[in-house]
Structure formats: C-alpha cells, structure tokens
C-alpha positions as CSV (number, residue, x, y, z in Angstrom):
1,X,-106.8,130.1,261.8
2,X,-110.1,128.7,263.0
3,X,-111.9,129.9,259.9
4,X,-109.3,128.2,257.7
5,X,-109.7,124.9,259.6
6,X,-113.5,125.1,259.4
7,X,-113.4,125.7,255.6
8,X,-110.9,122.8,255.2
9,X,-113.4,120.5,257.0
10,X,-116.6,121.8,255.3
11,X,-115.2,122.1,251.7
12,X,-115.1,118.3,251.1
13,X,-118.6,118.0,252.5
14,X,-119.9,120.6,250.0
15,X,-118.3,118.9,247.1
16,X,-119.4,115.4,248.0
17,X,-122.7,115.4,246.1
18,X,-120.8,116.3,242.9
19,X,-118.3,113.6,243.7
20,X,-121.1,111.1,244.3
21,X,-122.7,112.0,241.0
22,X,-119.4,111.6,239.1
23,X,-118.9,108.2,240.8
24,X,-122.4,107.1,239.7
25,X,-121.7,108.3,236.2
26,X,-118.5,106.2,236.1
27,X,-120.3,103.2,237.5
28,X,-123.1,103.7,234.9
29,X,-120.5,103.8,232.1
30,X,-119.0,100.6,233.3
31,X,-122.5,98.9,233.3
32,X,-123.2,100.2,229.8
33,X,-119.8,99.0,228.5
34,X,-120.2,95.6,230.0
35,X,-123.9,94.8,229.3
36,X,-125.3,97.2,226.7
37,X,-122.6,97.9,224.1
38,X,-123.0,94.7,222.2
39,X,-126.4,95.7,221.0
40,X,-126.2,99.5,220.8
41,X,-124.4,101.0,217.8
42,X,-121.3,103.0,218.8
43,X,-120.8,106.5,217.5
44,X,-119.8,106.6,213.9
45,X,-121.0,103.1,213.1
46,X,-123.8,102.4,210.7
47,X,-127.2,101.5,212.3
48,X,-128.4,98.1,211.1
49,X,-131.8,96.5,211.7
50,X,-130.5,94.2,214.4
51,X,-128.8,97.0,216.4
52,X,-130.2,99.4,218.9
53,X,-129.5,103.1,218.2
54,X,-126.5,104.9,219.7
55,X,-127.0,106.5,223.1
56,X,-126.4,110.0,221.7
57,X,-129.6,109.5,219.7
58,X,-131.6,108.2,222.6
59,X,-130.7,111.0,225.0
60,X,-131.4,113.7,222.3
61,X,-135.1,112.8,222.0
62,X,-137.4,115.4,223.5
63,X,-138.9,114.4,226.8
64,X,-136.2,112.0,227.8
65,X,-135.6,112.9,231.4
66,X,-134.7,111.1,234.6
67,X,-138.3,109.9,235.1
68,X,-138.5,108.6,231.5
69,X,-135.2,106.7,231.7
70,X,-136.1,105.2,235.1
71,X,-139.5,104.0,233.9
72,X,-137.9,102.6,230.7
73,X,-135.3,100.6,232.6
74,X,-138.0,99.1,234.9
75,X,-140.0,97.8,231.9
76,X,-139.1,94.6,229.9
77,X,-137.9,95.3,226.4
78,X,-136.9,92.3,224.3
79,X,-134.0,91.5,224.1
80,X,-133.0,93.7,227.0
81,X,-134.8,91.3,229.3
82,X,-131.9,88.9,229.0
83,X,-129.8,91.5,230.9
84,X,-131.6,92.2,234.1
85,X,-129.8,94.9,236.1
86,X,-129.9,95.4,239.8
87,X,-131.7,98.6,241.0
88,X,-128.4,100.3,241.9
89,X,-127.0,99.5,238.4
90,X,-130.1,101.0,236.8
91,X,-129.7,104.1,238.9
92,X,-126.1,104.5,237.8
93,X,-127.0,103.9,234.1
94,X,-129.6,106.7,234.4
95,X,-126.9,109.0,235.9
96,X,-124.7,108.1,232.9
97,X,-127.4,108.8,230.4
98,X,-128.3,112.2,232.0
99,X,-124.6,113.1,232.0
100,X,-124.3,112.2,228.3
101,X,-127.4,114.3,227.6
102,X,-125.8,117.3,229.4
103,X,-122.6,116.9,227.5
104,X,-124.4,117.0,224.2
105,X,-126.2,120.3,224.8
C-alpha cells in the first residue's frame, strides 16, 4: 500500500518536465499563430517574393538547433523587428520549432 501511494505521488513529478515541454510548445504555437503566420507561407501555399518560407522548410535546414533558433530570435531581422517578442515568448517559439523539427523526422 505504501509503495502504491509513493508511486502515485512520484509519477506526476516524473512526468512534469514532459508536461512543461508540451505546454511550452502549445504557447509557442499560439505566439506563431498570432504574430508570425501573416508573413510565413503556410504548408501547401505557393512561396512568393514577399513571403517568408514555411516553418517546415526552416526547421529542415542542417544545423538548425536550439542554439541557432535562440540566436536568430535575438537578432533583428527586417521586417521581424516590428514584432518584438518577450524572452518567454521567444523560448516558447523555440520549443515549438524544435517540436516541429522532431515531428518531421
């Protein structure tokens, strides 16, 4: 009985990092949908000169890892400079990008 109670208490603690990651991914998706989707081509749409590439293309480029995405989001990139994100939003967007990258493999 004691072991069962202990496992019931410890199980959620063991799963919490994964839950936190999923929450960050969901928040990142929300930021992307709100601030980034107007400029980035959606899957299946034709890329035009005034649009940024789809995220699936961006995350598929060799060398795009957490450090690369974090550095990119810290630098100014016209016209992205008009949408300055808070640090916590940038972190969530990075989690979303990495999750998208994982799903594509």
